[in-house]
matplotlib code that plots the C-alpha trace (Angstrom):
import matplotlib.pyplot as plt

x = [-63.6, -60.7, -58.8, -55.6, -52.7, -50.8, -47.5, -46.9, -43.5, -42.4, -40.4, -39.1, -39.1, -37.4, -37.8, -36.4, -39.7, -42.7, -44.1, -46.2, -43.1, -41.4, -44.2, -44.4, -40.6, -41.1, -43.9, -42.1, -39.0, -41.0, -42.7, -39.4, -38.8, -42.2, -45.2, -48.9, -48.7, -52.1, -52.2, -49.8, -50.5, -48.6, -47.9, -45.6, -44.3, -41.2, -38.6, -34.8, -33.8, -30.4, -29.3, -32.9, -34.3, -36.1, -33.6, -35.8, -39.2, -39.5, -42.6, -42.8, -45.1, -46.6, -46.9, -48.9, -48.5, -49.9, -48.0, -47.1, -44.9, -45.7]
y = [-38.7, -40.8, -39.7, -37.8, -36.2, -33.2, -31.9, -28.1, -26.5, -22.9, -21.3, -17.7, -16.5, -13.3, -10.9, -7.6, -6.6, -7.6, -9.7, -11.6, -12.6, -13.5, -15.8, -17.3, -18.0, -20.0, -22.1, -22.7, -23.9, -26.2, -27.7, -28.9, -31.3, -31.9, -33.7, -33.0, -29.4, -28.4, -24.9, -22.0, -19.4, -16.2, -15.8, -12.8, -10.1, -7.9, -6.0, -5.7, -2.0, -0.8, 2.9, 3.9, 2.1, -1.3, -3.8, -6.9, -8.2, -11.3, -13.5, -16.2, -18.9, -22.1, -24.8, -28.0, -31.2, -34.7, -36.8, -40.2, -41.5, -44.3]
z = [-1.7, -0.4, 2.7, 1.9, 3.8, 2.6, 3.7, 4.0, 3.4, 3.7, 0.9, 0.3, -3.3, -4.4, -7.4, -8.3, -9.9, -7.6, -4.8, -7.3, -9.2, -6.0, -5.0, -8.5, -8.4, -5.2, -6.7, -9.9, -8.1, -5.9, -8.9, -10.2, -7.3, -5.7, -7.3, -6.9, -5.6, -4.4, -2.7, -2.1, 0.6, 0.8, 4.5, 4.5, 2.2, 2.7, 0.8, 0.9, 0.9, -0.1, -0.1, 0.6, -2.5, -2.9, -4.1, -4.1, -3.1, -1.0, -0.5, 2.1, 0.7, 2.3, -0.4, 0.1, -1.8, -1.4, 1.1, -0.2, 2.7, 5.1]

ax = plt.figure().add_subplot(projection="3d")
ax.plot(x, y, z, "-o")
ax.set_aspect("equal")
plt.show()
């Protein structure tokens, strides 16, 4: 296996339905501008609460992709 380097970025996805959809939203958006995504790790989950009710779910996601810089 050839040596490779990967860059890791942190994103926050949101959804009004679930944490899973929030995490998926972050990965889908990253895939629009980054090539060769490899791994996504959910590092934190939280919720936005308004008037005592859950308004939205948030997932902090660490996404890695192959680094092609010098």
